[in-house]
C-alpha positions as CSV (number, residue, x, y, z in Angstrom):
1,M,-49.6,15.3,52.2
2,S,-47.6,18.5,52.4
3,N,-48.9,21.9,51.2
4,Q,-46.3,21.7,48.4
5,E,-47.7,18.4,47.1
6,L,-51.3,19.8,47.2
7,D,-50.2,22.8,45.2
8,N,-48.5,20.7,42.7
9,L,-51.7,18.5,42.3
10,R,-53.8,21.6,42.0
11,S,-51.5,23.1,39.4
12,N,-51.7,19.8,37.4
13,V,-55.5,20.0,37.5
14,D,-55.3,23.6,36.2
15,E,-53.2,22.5,33.3
16,L,-55.5,19.6,32.5
17,N,-58.5,22.0,32.7
18,L,-56.9,24.3,30.1
19,E,-55.9,21.2,28.0
20,I,-59.6,20.0,28.0
21,L,-60.7,23.6,27.1
22,R,-58.2,23.7,24.1
23,L,-59.3,20.3,22.9
24,I,-63.1,21.2,23.2
25,N,-62.5,24.3,21.2
26,E,-60.4,22.5,18.7
27,R,-63.2,19.9,18.4
28,A,-65.8,22.8,18.0
29,A,-63.7,24.2,15.1
30,V,-63.7,20.8,13.3
31,V,-67.5,20.4,13.9
32,Q,-68.1,23.9,12.5
33,E,-66.3,22.8,9.3
34,I,-68.3,19.6,9.2
35,G,-71.5,21.8,9.4
36,K,-70.4,23.9,6.4
37,V,-69.9,20.7,4.3
38,K,-73.2,19.4,5.4
39,E,-74.8,22.7,4.4
40,K,-73.3,22.5,0.9
41,Q,-74.5,18.8,0.6
42,G,-78.0,19.6,2.0
43,V,-77.5,17.0,4.6
44,N,-79.2,17.2,8.1
45,R,-77.0,18.6,10.7
46,Y,-78.1,16.1,13.4
47,D,-77.1,12.5,12.7
48,P,-78.2,10.2,15.4
49,L,-76.4,7.2,14.0
50,R,-73.1,9.1,14.0
51,E,-73.7,10.2,17.6
52,R,-74.3,6.6,18.6
53,H,-71.1,5.5,16.9
54,M,-69.1,8.1,18.7
55,L,-70.6,7.2,22.1
56,N,-69.9,3.5,21.4
57,L,-66.3,4.2,20.6
58,I,-65.9,6.3,23.7
59,K,-67.5,3.5,25.8
60,E,-65.1,0.8,24.3
61,N,-62.2,3.1,25.3
62,N,-63.3,4.2,28.7
63,T,-60.8,2.5,31.1
64,G,-60.7,5.3,33.6
65,L,-62.3,6.0,37.0
66,L,-65.5,7.7,35.7
67,P,-68.5,5.5,35.4
68,Q,-69.9,5.2,31.9
69,S,-73.1,7.1,32.6
70,T,-71.1,10.2,33.7
71,V,-68.9,9.9,30.6
72,D,-72.0,9.7,28.4
73,H,-73.6,12.7,30.0
74,I,-70.4,14.8,29.5
75,F,-70.0,13.9,25.9
76,K,-73.7,14.3,25.1
77,E,-73.4,17.9,26.4
78,I,-70.4,18.4,24.2
79,F,-72.3,17.0,21.2
80,K,-75.3,19.2,21.9
81,T,-73.2,22.3,22.2
82,A,-71.5,21.5,18.8
83,L,-74.9,21.0,17.2
84,E,-76.1,24.4,18.5
85,L,-72.9,25.9,17.1
86,Q,-73.8,24.5,13.6
87,E,-77.4,25.8,14.0
88,N,-76.1,29.3,14.8
89,D,-73.8,29.3,11.9
90,H,-76.7,28.1,9.6
91,R,-78.8,31.0,11.0
92,K,-76.1,33.6,10.2
93,A,-76.2,32.3,6.6
94,L,-79.8,32.7,6.1
95,L,-80.7,35.7,3.9
96,V,-83.8,36.4,6.0
97,S,-81.8,36.4,9.2
98,R,-81.5,39.5,11.4
99,K,-77.8,38.5,11.6
100,K,-77.5,38.8,7.9
101,K,-79.2,42.2,7.7
102,A,-79.6,44.3,10.8
103,E,-82.1,46.9,9.6
104,D,-85.8,46.2,9.0
105,T,-87.1,45.4,5.5
106,I,-89.8,47.9,4.4
107,V,-92.4,46.5,2.1
108,V,-94.1,49.4,0.1
109,V,-97.6,48.6,-1.2
110,N,-99.8,51.4,-2.6
111,G,-98.0,54.0,-0.6
112,E,-98.1,52.0,2.6
113,R,-94.7,51.4,4.1
114,I,-95.1,48.1,6.0
115,G,-92.6,47.4,8.7
116,E,-91.7,51.0,9.4
117,G,-93.1,51.0,12.9
118,K,-96.8,51.8,12.5
119,P,-99.5,49.1,12.1
120,T,-100.9,48.4,8.6
121,F,-104.2,46.8,8.0
122,I,-105.5,44.4,5.4
123,F,-109.3,43.6,5.3
124,G,-111.6,42.0,2.8
125,P,-113.8,39.0,2.1
126,C,-112.6,35.4,2.6
127,A,-113.6,34.7,-0.9
128,V,-114.7,36.8,-4.0
129,E,-118.3,35.9,-4.8
130,S,-119.5,38.9,-6.8
131,Y,-118.7,42.4,-7.9
132,D,-121.3,43.9,-5.5
133,Q,-120.0,41.9,-2.6
134,V,-116.4,43.1,-3.1
135,A,-117.4,46.6,-3.9
136,A,-119.4,47.0,-0.7
137,V,-116.4,45.9,1.4
138,A,-114.1,48.1,-0.7
139,G,-116.1,51.2,0.0
140,A,-116.0,50.6,3.7
141,I,-112.1,50.1,3.5
142,Q,-111.6,53.3,1.5
143,Q,-113.8,55.3,4.0
144,K,-111.2,54.4,6.7
145,G,-108.3,55.7,4.6
146,L,-106.9,52.2,4.1
147,R,-105.2,51.2,0.9
148,M,-105.4,47.4,0.6
149,I,-108.1,44.8,0.1
150,R,-107.8,40.9,0.4
151,G,-110.0,38.4,-1.2
152,G,-109.7,34.8,-2.3
153,A,-110.0,33.9,-5.9
154,Y,-108.4,30.5,-5.6
155,K,-109.5,28.7,-2.4
156,P,-107.7,25.6,-1.2
157,R,-110.3,23.9,1.0
158,T,-110.2,20.9,3.2
159,S,-113.2,19.3,1.5
160,P,-113.2,19.0,-2.4
161,Y,-116.9,19.8,-2.3
162,D,-116.5,23.2,-0.6
163,F,-116.5,26.4,-2.7
164,Q,-113.1,26.6,-4.4
165,G,-113.3,30.2,-5.6
166,L,-114.0,31.9,-8.9
167,G,-110.4,31.6,-10.2
168,L,-109.3,34.1,-12.7
169,E,-112.8,35.6,-12.9
170,G,-112.5,36.4,-9.2
171,L,-109.1,38.2,-9.8
172,K,-110.7,40.2,-12.5
173,I,-113.5,41.4,-10.1
174,L,-110.8,42.2,-7.5
175,K,-108.8,44.2,-10.0
176,R,-111.8,46.2,-11.2
177,V,-112.9,47.0,-7.7
178,A,-109.5,47.9,-6.6
179,Q,-109.0,50.3,-9.5
180,E,-112.4,52.0,-8.7
181,Y,-111.5,52.4,-5.0
182,N,-107.8,53.0,-5.2
183,L,-106.8,49.9,-3.4
184,A,-104.1,47.4,-3.7
185,V,-105.2,43.7,-4.2
186,V,-103.9,40.9,-1.9
187,S,-105.0,37.5,-3.0
188,E,-103.8,33.9,-2.6
189,I,-102.2,31.9,-5.4
190,V,-101.9,28.1,-5.0
191,T,-99.8,26.9,-8.0
192,P,-96.9,28.3,-10.1
193,H,-99.2,28.2,-13.2
194,H,-101.9,30.3,-11.5
195,L,-99.1,32.8,-10.4
196,E,-98.2,33.5,-14.0
197,E,-101.8,34.4,-15.0
198,A,-102.5,36.4,-11.8
199,L,-99.6,38.9,-12.1
200,D,-101.7,41.4,-14.0
201,Y,-104.4,41.5,-11.2
202,I,-102.6,41.1,-8.0
203,D,-100.3,43.6,-6.1
204,V,-99.4,41.3,-3.2
205,V,-99.2,37.5,-3.7
206,Q,-100.4,35.6,-0.7
207,I,-99.2,32.0,-0.1
208,G,-101.5,30.4,2.3
209,A,-101.0,28.1,5.2
210,R,-101.6,24.9,3.2
211,N,-98.9,26.0,0.7
212,M,-96.2,27.2,3.1
213,Q,-94.0,24.2,2.0
214,N,-95.1,24.1,-1.6
215,F,-91.4,24.6,-2.5
216,E,-92.0,25.0,-6.2
217,L,-94.5,27.7,-5.6
218,L,-92.2,29.4,-3.1
219,K,-89.4,29.4,-5.7
220,A,-91.8,30.8,-8.4
221,A,-92.9,33.5,-5.9
222,G,-89.2,34.4,-5.4
223,S,-88.6,35.0,-9.0
224,I,-91.3,37.7,-9.4
225,N,-91.1,41.4,-8.6
226,K,-94.1,41.7,-6.4
227,P,-94.4,41.5,-2.5
228,I,-95.3,38.1,-1.1
229,L,-97.5,37.6,2.1
230,L,-96.4,34.2,3.5
231,K,-98.6,32.6,6.0
232,R,-97.3,30.1,8.6
233,G,-98.5,26.5,8.1
234,M,-101.0,25.1,10.4
235,A,-98.6,22.8,12.1
236,A,-95.3,24.5,11.1
237,T,-92.6,25.4,13.6
238,I,-91.2,28.9,13.5
239,D,-88.0,27.4,12.1
240,E,-89.8,25.8,9.2
241,F,-91.8,29.1,8.7
242,I,-88.4,31.0,8.5
243,H,-87.0,28.5,6.0
244,A,-90.1,28.8,3.8
245,A,-89.4,32.5,3.6
246,E,-85.8,31.6,2.8
247,Y,-87.0,29.7,-0.3
248,I,-88.5,33.0,-1.6
249,I,-85.7,35.3,-0.8
250,S,-83.1,32.9,-2.1
251,Q,-84.5,33.5,-5.7
252,G,-84.0,37.3,-5.3
253,N,-87.3,38.5,-3.9
254,D,-86.9,40.1,-0.5
255,Q,-90.2,41.8,-0.3
256,I,-91.7,39.3,2.0
257,I,-94.4,39.9,4.8
258,L,-94.6,37.0,7.3
259,C,-98.1,36.3,8.6
260,E,-98.9,34.4,11.8
261,R,-102.3,32.8,11.4
262,G,-102.5,30.4,14.3
263,I,-101.4,26.7,14.6
264,R,-103.2,23.4,15.2
265,T,-103.3,22.2,18.7
266,Y,-105.6,20.1,20.8
267,E,-107.7,23.1,21.7
268,K,-111.2,23.3,20.3
269,A,-112.4,26.7,21.7
270,T,-110.9,28.5,18.7
271,R,-110.3,27.4,15.1
272,N,-106.6,27.5,15.6
273,T,-104.3,28.5,18.5
274,L,-102.9,32.0,18.0
275,D,-99.1,31.8,18.7
276,I,-98.8,35.5,19.7
277,S,-95.2,34.8,20.9
278,S,-94.1,34.1,17.4
279,V,-94.3,37.8,16.6
280,P,-91.4,39.0,18.7
281,I,-89.5,35.9,17.9
282,L,-89.8,36.4,14.1
283,K,-89.0,40.1,14.5
284,Q,-85.9,39.1,16.5
285,E,-84.8,36.3,14.1
286,T,-85.6,37.9,10.8
287,H,-85.6,41.4,9.3
288,L,-89.0,40.9,7.7
289,P,-92.3,42.6,8.7
290,V,-94.7,40.4,10.6
291,F,-98.6,40.3,10.4
292,V,-101.2,38.6,12.4
293,D,-104.3,37.1,10.8
294,V,-106.9,37.4,13.6
295,T,-109.7,35.8,11.6
296,H,-108.1,32.4,10.9
297,S,-106.2,32.2,14.1
298,T,-109.5,32.5,16.2
299,G,-112.3,31.6,13.9
300,R,-114.5,33.7,16.1
301,R,-115.9,37.2,15.6
302,D,-116.0,37.9,19.3
303,L,-112.2,37.3,19.6
304,L,-111.1,39.4,16.7
305,L,-110.7,42.7,18.6
306,P,-108.8,41.3,21.6
307,A,-106.6,39.3,19.3
308,A,-105.8,42.4,17.1
309,K,-105.1,44.4,20.3
310,A,-102.7,41.7,21.4
311,A,-101.0,41.6,18.0
312,I,-100.4,45.3,17.9
313,A,-99.3,45.5,21.6
314,I,-96.7,42.8,21.1
315,G,-95.2,44.6,18.1
316,A,-96.9,43.2,15.0
317,D,-96.4,45.3,11.8
318,G,-100.1,44.7,10.7
319,V,-103.3,43.0,11.2
320,M,-105.4,41.0,8.7
321,A,-109.1,40.2,9.1
322,E,-112.1,39.3,7.0
323,V,-115.1,41.3,6.3
324,H,-118.3,40.4,4.3
325,P,-121.5,42.5,3.6
326,D,-123.7,39.6,4.7
327,P,-121.6,36.8,6.5
328,A,-124.7,34.7,7.0
329,V,-124.8,33.9,3.2
330,A,-121.0,33.9,2.7
331,L,-119.9,30.9,0.6
332,S,-117.0,30.2,2.9
333,D,-116.0,31.0,6.6
334,A,-119.3,32.5,7.5
335,A,-118.9,32.2,11.2
336,Q,-115.7,34.2,11.4
337,Q,-116.2,37.2,9.1
338,M,-117.4,40.6,10.3
339,N,-120.3,42.4,8.7
340,L,-119.9,46.1,7.7
341,Q,-121.3,47.5,11.0
342,Q,-119.0,45.0,13.1
343,F,-116.1,46.2,10.9
344,D,-116.7,49.9,11.7
345,E,-116.9,49.1,15.4
346,F,-113.9,46.9,15.2
347,Y,-111.8,49.4,13.5
348,D,-112.9,52.3,15.7
349,S,-112.2,50.3,18.9
350,L,-108.7,49.4,17.5
351,Q,-108.0,53.1,16.7
352,K,-109.0,54.1,20.3
353,F,-106.8,51.4,21.7
354,M,-103.9,52.5,19.6
355,K,-104.4,56.1,20.5
356,S,-104.5,55.4,24.3
357,Y,-101.1,53.7,23.9
358,E,-99.8,56.3,21.4
359,I,-99.6,53.8,18.7
360,H,-100.1,55.6,15.4
361,A,-101.6,53.8,12.3
């Protein structure tokens, strides 16, 4: 074969490469349009039956030199890339997406600007049990110059025989104490009906892990003019977590705080497994502030401080933890709540840690 013949063949290959590239990009454009149609229809982007149909059609028409296994591999990669393209387009469309809004969302609660670069803290008892109990914790919170208190009035529990909370009476106690100590109330709501009656008593509505995909509650929370603290579900992916937040913001409420609280794994050493890597991922993927609940993620008092340090070091906008005047007699989560002395030591240690790394609360 002469050099001229070789050059001609190579030129032919170059032309074919460019034609393949053109066709792949043309296919990608069509797939992109298909993704937009599926988005409007609410149809899943990945359709395994459709993929199998395409592979079968290709196999029936494969009369060339390439073995079918090679052809399948090539087209599966093309299919995969097209699906990723649809996913990226979907991400751009999400209202919570960083691609939709580049600047950070700042959530203002009782003068605290959450998400502005300095850590914010939310402490309080797991459940509201009495006025004296909540007031004792509120006093300790106020002494530290903090401005929010958490406490459960409605308690979704694994067992129907466990303490379910005081309901509206618990919210009234929280509101009374909060007014006396100049604190904002953060409390969980479990149904749209409860949301309506709770608005007069709560400053930040918490949607707990068990209700992360309670879509009617999410939509109801999106229709009110109060910040929402949304916790990640115990077995939810980050993508599912982001879409839960999208339910809220799609109704008009962009005052959302995401809260990583650990996920369920096979590990038994802790109550849950703290997915600390979710913090920077959520900060990159969304414009919303991100908290870490160190109490529910670890379930152990001895791990609260190192988990809180890790959360702040990795860029969390805040930390949430539970405090009780006498955890031994607490009606829920006794093993994981700090007493008032432990709370003081925890907070002092955290302040020293932040000061040593020039992190200002």
